[in-house]
Residue frames as qw, qx, qy, qz and C-alpha x, y, z in Angstrom:
[[0.775, 0.254, 0.325, -0.478, 98.98, 154.19, -21.49],
 [0.489, -0.104, 0.793, 0.349, 99.73, 151.07, -23.56],
 [0.240, 0.288, -0.444, -0.814, 99.06, 151.45, -27.28],
 [0.305, -0.130, -0.877, -0.349, 96.82, 148.35, -27.41],
 [0.056, 0.333, 0.726, -0.599, 94.33, 149.58, -24.85],
 [0.014, 0.485, 0.651, 0.584, 90.94, 150.06, -26.59],
 [0.163, -0.134, 0.205, -0.956, 88.68, 153.00, -25.72],
 [0.708, -0.041, 0.032, -0.704, 85.53, 150.94, -26.12],
 [0.662, -0.124, 0.716, -0.183, 84.29, 147.42, -25.45],
 [0.022, -0.118, 0.864, 0.489, 84.38, 144.73, -28.17],
 [0.627, -0.026, -0.301, -0.718, 81.21, 143.76, -29.98],
 [0.064, -0.686, -0.563, -0.456, 78.49, 142.98, -29.19],
 [0.035, 0.110, -0.337, 0.934, 77.49, 146.20, -27.48],
 [0.205, -0.567, -0.798, -0.014, 74.29, 146.52, -25.43],
 [0.066, -0.225, 0.054, -0.971, 72.01, 149.49, -24.78],
 [0.224, -0.492, -0.839, 0.070, 69.31, 148.36, -22.31],
 [0.107, -0.763, -0.483, 0.415, 66.59, 150.86, -21.38],
 [0.251, -0.015, 0.300, 0.920, 67.60, 153.16, -24.28],
 [0.276, 0.731, 0.466, -0.416, 65.14, 155.96, -25.05],
 [0.293, 0.029, 0.547, 0.783, 64.77, 157.04, -28.68],
 [0.323, 0.725, 0.386, -0.470, 62.63, 159.80, -30.16],
 [0.373, 0.044, 0.588, 0.716, 62.49, 160.15, -33.91],
 [0.320, 0.706, 0.263, -0.574, 60.84, 163.04, -35.78],
 [0.477, 0.240, 0.641, 0.551, 60.26, 162.55, -39.52],
 [0.181, 0.784, 0.212, -0.555, 59.66, 165.69, -41.56],
 [0.644, 0.648, 0.257, 0.316, 59.77, 167.16, -45.07],
 [0.485, -0.520, 0.098, 0.696, 63.01, 169.09, -45.44],
 [0.295, 0.868, -0.098, -0.387, 63.88, 172.04, -47.65],
 [0.911, 0.294, 0.155, 0.246, 65.54, 170.50, -50.77],
 [0.374, 0.824, -0.206, 0.373, 67.84, 173.48, -51.24],
 [0.397, -0.743, 0.452, -0.293, 69.10, 173.27, -47.67],
 [0.913, -0.161, 0.375, -0.006, 69.46, 169.48, -47.77],
 [0.813, 0.527, 0.004, 0.246, 71.44, 169.62, -51.03],
 [0.108, 0.870, -0.375, 0.303, 74.05, 171.80, -49.32],
 [0.489, -0.585, 0.600, -0.241, 74.99, 169.04, -46.80],
 [0.926, 0.067, 0.371, -0.024, 74.92, 165.87, -48.91],
 [0.420, -0.349, 0.603, 0.582, 77.78, 164.73, -51.14],
 [0.344, 0.477, -0.324, -0.741, 77.50, 165.56, -54.83],
 [0.218, 0.121, -0.907, -0.339, 77.17, 161.91, -55.95],
 [0.079, 0.379, 0.868, -0.310, 73.85, 161.51, -54.02],
 [0.158, -0.367, -0.452, -0.797, 70.48, 162.63, -55.27],
 [0.235, 0.107, 0.589, -0.766, 67.54, 163.96, -53.27],
 [0.018, 0.444, 0.860, 0.251, 64.12, 162.46, -53.80],
 [0.236, -0.134, 0.005, -0.962, 61.14, 164.77, -54.06],
 [0.254, -0.912, 0.104, -0.304, 59.69, 165.41, -51.54],
 [0.418, 0.448, -0.640, 0.463, 62.86, 165.50, -49.44],
 [0.772, -0.558, -0.257, -0.166, 62.51, 163.56, -46.17],
 [0.266, 0.515, -0.617, 0.532, 64.70, 163.97, -43.09],
 [0.752, -0.493, -0.438, -0.007, 64.80, 162.50, -39.61],
 [0.041, -0.655, 0.500, -0.565, 65.94, 164.02, -36.36],
 [0.826, -0.249, -0.505, 0.003, 66.73, 161.38, -33.74],
 [0.272, -0.696, 0.461, -0.478, 67.40, 161.87, -30.00],
 [0.795, -0.040, -0.597, 0.103, 69.03, 158.97, -28.16],
 [0.380, -0.686, 0.434, -0.444, 69.38, 158.64, -24.38],
 [0.790, 0.086, -0.597, 0.107, 71.48, 155.72, -23.24],
 [0.523, -0.748, 0.220, -0.345, 71.29, 155.63, -19.40],
 [0.641, -0.442, 0.622, 0.078, 73.38, 152.46, -19.44],
 [0.837, 0.506, -0.180, -0.107, 75.38, 150.69, -22.17],
 [0.907, -0.117, 0.052, 0.402, 78.54, 148.68, -22.58],
 [0.456, 0.503, 0.001, 0.734, 80.03, 152.10, -23.63],
 [0.187, -0.264, -0.462, 0.826, 78.79, 153.80, -20.46],
 [0.186, 0.762, 0.570, -0.245, 75.92, 156.27, -20.28],
 [0.184, -0.226, 0.274, 0.916, 75.63, 158.98, -22.95],
 [0.455, 0.686, 0.383, -0.419, 73.28, 160.99, -25.14],
 [0.359, -0.019, 0.635, 0.684, 73.25, 161.35, -28.90],
 [0.410, 0.691, 0.244, -0.543, 71.53, 163.49, -31.54],
 [0.407, -0.035, 0.700, 0.586, 71.41, 162.79, -35.28],
 [0.497, 0.608, 0.055, -0.617, 70.05, 164.32, -38.49],
 [0.444, -0.009, 0.814, 0.374, 69.61, 161.93, -41.40],
 [0.423, 0.510, -0.144, -0.735, 68.46, 162.88, -44.95],
 [0.796, 0.256, 0.548, -0.002, 66.82, 160.43, -47.33],
 [0.112, 0.652, -0.505, -0.555, 68.88, 160.22, -50.54],
 [0.921, 0.357, 0.082, -0.132, 69.06, 158.17, -53.69],
 [0.236, -0.619, 0.696, 0.277, 72.23, 156.19, -54.37],
 [0.034, 0.133, -0.891, -0.434, 72.18, 154.38, -57.71],
 [0.483, -0.235, -0.512, -0.670, 68.43, 154.69, -57.68],
 [0.578, -0.357, -0.720, 0.139, 68.05, 153.09, -54.22],
 [0.342, -0.826, -0.017, -0.448, 66.72, 154.96, -51.17],
 [0.663, -0.048, -0.498, 0.557, 69.23, 155.34, -48.40],
 [0.310, -0.937, -0.157, -0.015, 69.73, 157.66, -45.45],
 [0.546, 0.457, -0.263, 0.651, 72.76, 159.96, -45.28],
 [0.534, -0.679, -0.343, 0.368, 73.88, 161.04, -41.78],
 [0.292, 0.797, 0.024, 0.528, 74.47, 164.77, -42.10],
 [0.096, -0.640, 0.451, -0.614, 75.04, 165.42, -38.41],
 [0.828, -0.335, -0.449, 0.005, 75.61, 163.22, -35.38],
 [0.012, -0.662, 0.433, -0.611, 76.58, 164.55, -31.97],
 [0.780, -0.362, -0.502, 0.090, 77.39, 162.69, -28.74],
 [0.260, -0.858, 0.260, -0.358, 78.50, 163.75, -25.29],
 [0.828, -0.419, 0.370, 0.049, 80.86, 160.85, -24.74],
 [0.140, 0.692, -0.637, -0.310, 84.28, 160.18, -26.22],
 [0.368, -0.092, 0.925, 0.022, 83.66, 156.46, -26.01],
 [0.567, 0.582, 0.535, -0.229, 80.36, 156.75, -27.94],
 [0.322, 0.840, -0.241, -0.365, 82.16, 158.96, -30.47],
 [0.071, -0.526, 0.817, 0.226, 85.06, 156.53, -30.97],
 [0.461, 0.119, 0.879, -0.036, 82.87, 153.42, -31.23],
 [0.522, 0.702, 0.352, -0.334, 80.49, 155.11, -33.67],
 [0.314, 0.814, -0.376, -0.313, 83.29, 156.26, -35.93],
 [0.043, -0.527, 0.840, 0.124, 85.61, 153.29, -35.74],
 [0.392, 0.105, 0.911, -0.078, 83.11, 150.40, -35.70],
 [0.426, 0.629, 0.633, -0.150, 80.08, 151.77, -37.55],
 [0.406, 0.201, 0.396, 0.799, 81.64, 154.55, -39.68],
 [0.060, -0.876, -0.468, -0.100, 79.23, 157.24, -38.42],
 [0.391, 0.453, -0.110, 0.794, 80.66, 160.77, -38.58],
 [0.487, -0.760, -0.420, 0.088, 80.09, 161.67, -34.93],
 [0.248, 0.545, -0.256, 0.758, 81.27, 164.83, -33.19],
 [0.374, -0.328, -0.657, 0.566, 81.47, 165.75, -29.50],
 [0.182, -0.495, -0.065, -0.847, 78.97, 168.20, -28.00],
 [0.038, -0.045, 0.758, -0.650, 76.81, 168.34, -24.89],
 [0.510, -0.321, -0.477, -0.640, 73.27, 167.09, -25.62],
 [0.041, -0.014, 0.792, -0.610, 71.41, 166.86, -22.34],
 [0.477, -0.341, -0.538, -0.606, 67.88, 165.51, -21.96]]
């Protein structure tokens, strides 16, 4: 395999007919503090989001994804920290990590 062969398509990437379900909830601050970096603060109440993605077609091919994001404070501004992100596609994993900087891992979410 040539060294200059990319695993994923160049930008822009398209995700037509994507299905997304987001669940917002109040998280346990003690549990949330165990997974965020020390330089981030947790607002009170502590909010988190679980997101399920189903991409039946995309420029990366079909795949599923699952993410857990925790609302944090960085220099007094509200942001979301991605604590967990799982995909069932090596292409989705590589594009997420290399283009967007999201800490994705491979697993087998099926919906």
